[in-house]
N, C-alpha and C positions, 0 to 999 in steps of 0.2 A: 224845663227840660232836664234830663239827667245826663251826666257826663259818662262817656265810655271811651275806651281806647282799645287798640288791637294788640294781640299777642305778638305780632310781627315787630313790635317795638324793640324786642330783645333778640330777634333772630340773628342779628349780626354777631351776637355773642354766643352763638350755638346753644341757645336756651330753648328747650321745647315749650309746648303750650302750657304745661304744668308749671315749670319754673318761671315762665314769663308771667302767668297769672298771679303767682306769688309776689313777684316784683312789682307788678302793676298795683296790687292791693297795698303794698308797702307805701306806694306813692299817694294813696288816698282814693284811688278809683274803686268803685264797687260794681261797675257794669263793664262787661268784657265782650269785645268782638274777637271771635276765635278765627285766626287765619290758618287755613289748611296748607299753606305753601310749604312750611317747614316739614310737615308730615309727608307731603307729596314728594318733595325732593329726596327724602330718605325712606319712603314707603314704611313709615313708622307711625306711632301714636294712633290717631283716629283713622288713619289710612293704612294701617297694618292689616294683615289677614284676620286676626282675632283682635278687634278693636274695642270691644265692649268693656273688658277689664280696665283699660286706660280711661274710657269714658266715665266709668264708675269712680275711678280715682279723681278725675276732674270734678265730678259732682260732690264727692266727699270734701274736696278742698273748698269748693264753693260754699258748702254748708258750714265748714269750720271757720271760714274767713268772711262770711256774710257777703259773698259775691253772687252775681247773677250773669250767666251767659245770655246776651241779648241780641247779638248779631253775629254773622259769620261771613267769611269770604272763601269761596271755593278755590281750588288750585288753578293757577294760570296755565293755559296751554293753547293749542291751536284747534279749536273745535270744528273748523271748516276744512282742515287739511287731512285728507284720508290717507295717511301714511302708516308706517309700522307702529307708531305710538298711539294711534287714534283710539283703538279699542280699549287700551289700558287707561287712557285719559278719560274716556267717557265712563268707564266702570268706576273709576275713583271719584269722578265728579258726582256720580249718582250716590256713591258711598258717603261722600261729604254731606249730601243733602240728608241722607238717613241719619248720619251721626249727629248732625246739627239738631235735627228734630229730637233725637234721643237726649240731648242736653237741654231740651226745652226752648231752643232758639226759634223765634217766630219768622225771622228773615235771613236769607243767605244771598250774598252778592255773587252773581255768575256773569263774567264778562262775555260779550258777544265775540264773534270771530271775524276774520278778514283773510283774504288771499290775494296775492299779487296778480294784477291785471283783471281781477274780477270786477264787473260793473257794479254800480250802485244798486240797481234793481236786483241783480243776482245775489249780491251780498245780503240784502234784506230777505230775499226768498230763502236762502240757505240758513240764515239766522232764525227765521221763523220756525223752520223744521227742527233746528237744534233745540230751541226752547220748548217746542211742543213735545219732543222726546223727554226732556227733563221734567216737564210739567206732569207727566204721567207718574213720575216718582213723587213729585211735590204733592200731588193730590192724595197719594197713599198716606203720606205723613202729615198732611195739612200744614205745610210750610210754604211761605211766600218766597219766590225767586225775585231778586232785584237785579235788573240789568243796569249797567253803569256807563256813564259817558267816559270815553277814553280821553287821554291827553291828545292834544292837537297833532294830527298827522302831518309829517313834513316830507314824506316820500310820495312823489307824484304817481307812482305805479299802483298805489293802494287806495281803496276807499274803506274807511272805517267809521264807526258811529261815535263821533267825538263832540257833538253839539247837543244842546237841549232840543233843538228842532228834530234832529235825527233820532234822539233817544225817545222822544214822544211818538214819532212815527213808528218806531219799532214796537213800542208798547201797544199802540193802537192796532197795528197789523196783527200781532199775536192775539190781542183781544181776549184775555183770560184773567179772571180775578186774582189768580195766584202769580201773575207776572206784573210787577210794578217797577218803580225806578229808585235807584240810589244816585244822588247828585254829589259828585266829587268836586268840591269847590276849588281845589288846586288845579284840576284839569280844566274847570271852567275859567280859571284865571288866565289860561292860555288862549281863551276865545275873546272875541270882540263884544259879545253880548254880556251885559252886566249880570252879576249874581242875582240881584233882585229880579230882573226881568226873566232870567232863565228859570228860576224857581217858580215864578208866577205862571210861566208857560207850562211847566210840568204839573203844577198845582197839586191836586189830591193824589196824583200818582207817586209823589215823593214819599217813600216809606222809610228811607234811610239816607244818611249823609256820610261823607268822608271829609273831615276838616283837616286840611293841610295847606301849606303855603309854598310859593315860589316867586321868582322875579319876572315871570311872564315869558321866559325864554326857554325853560327846561322844567321837566316834571321832577322837581327835587324832593318833594315830600318833607319839607321842613315844618317845624312848629309855627303857628301864627306869629306874626310880627317879625319874621326873618325875611319876608319878601314883600310883594306889592299887593297882596290880597286885601280887599276892603271888607273888614269884618262887619261894619255897619250895613253894607249892602246885603251881606249874607243874612244877618239877623232880621232885617226888614222883610226879606223874601220869605224866611221861615215863618215869621209871625203873620205875614199877609196870607199865607196859604194854610194857616192854623196847623202847622206841622206838629204831630203828636209823637214823633219818634225820638230816638236818642241823639244827642250831640256827640257824634263819634269821631274821635281823632284817627287819622291815618298818617301821622307825622313821624314815621318810623326811621327817617334819615337824619335825625338830630340827636347826637352829632353825626356828621357824614361818616358812613362806614369806611373802613380801611380799603376795601376793594374799589372804592370810587375816588381814592386820593392818589395823587401822583407819588411814584415810588422813588426811593433812593436805596438801591439794593445793598449798598455797603453797610447800611445801618437802619434798622427798623424799630428801634426801641420806643419811638414816639409816634409810630404810624397810627395806632389806634388808642384812644383813651380807655383806661380800665373800666370795667362794668360799674364800679362805684360812682364814676362820673355820670354814666348813663342813668343811673338811678336818681341822681340829683336833677338831671334834665327832666326825668319823668315826673318828678314832684312839681317842677316849674310848669310843665305842660298842664298838669291838673289845676294849678293855681291860675294859669291863664284862662282855661276854660271856665272856671268858677267866676273869674272877674268878668268875662264877656257876658255870661248869662245873668250875672247879678246886675250888670248895667242895664239890662233889659227886663229886670224883675221876673225872670223866668227860671232861675236856678232851683233845681230840686235835688235833695239829698238822695 
């Protein structure tokens, strides 16, 4: 397997996709998961009105630094909530699919939706309609959409798709070759089903992964070995299903961003580590990934 990580690794330092890809390359990574969230929050980059010059800039960087954009993550929003932001969210989600395809990316992760007090059956029905609309765009650009398991829901008034069983049910209900699964192992770590069994359940539908860790009680998105995730269970699951995708990190909260840390308003000089420290963490992240894959004789440059 080949190691990849997300451009959201550096979003807490207000670095766009271009700057993040550069920093990721410095750490040793050659395969990039492009996160559209930074662009979505600012209506910039690949989600600006005229986005192709920026895409060409990214492709030039990839050529110069021997990088490859191999996966993407669409912007997070509320696809089942028909409010004043719905049309914009849908338009930009479709644009992210087109832009990802322009970069040569084969798979883009798009989260399912949920609504307070919506039943399980209605949640599935509305999500099927949501993905069917996006799949018309995916068909045009021949790109696969990956639905992802959410972190475990803790609010009783909501149903959302947070387990391997529910993710499989959604994929089977949509029943389209361009709608497959991304398994987030950190989200899976919040569930009772083992990583190994979850991956075996999803089987050939797994076309992408998010590798991140937590302590089983919060979706912290730490790098592996900072939480309770069992990496052997993950690896046995991936090997048992003959996974052919990228080993893609989404450990973008190491170190924890300043916005998530307790505040002392009188003085903030140590609130967030400088980006130079983050770059060192990024190199360690690469080394951890290489170590794990090497232990199972499946590391690829």
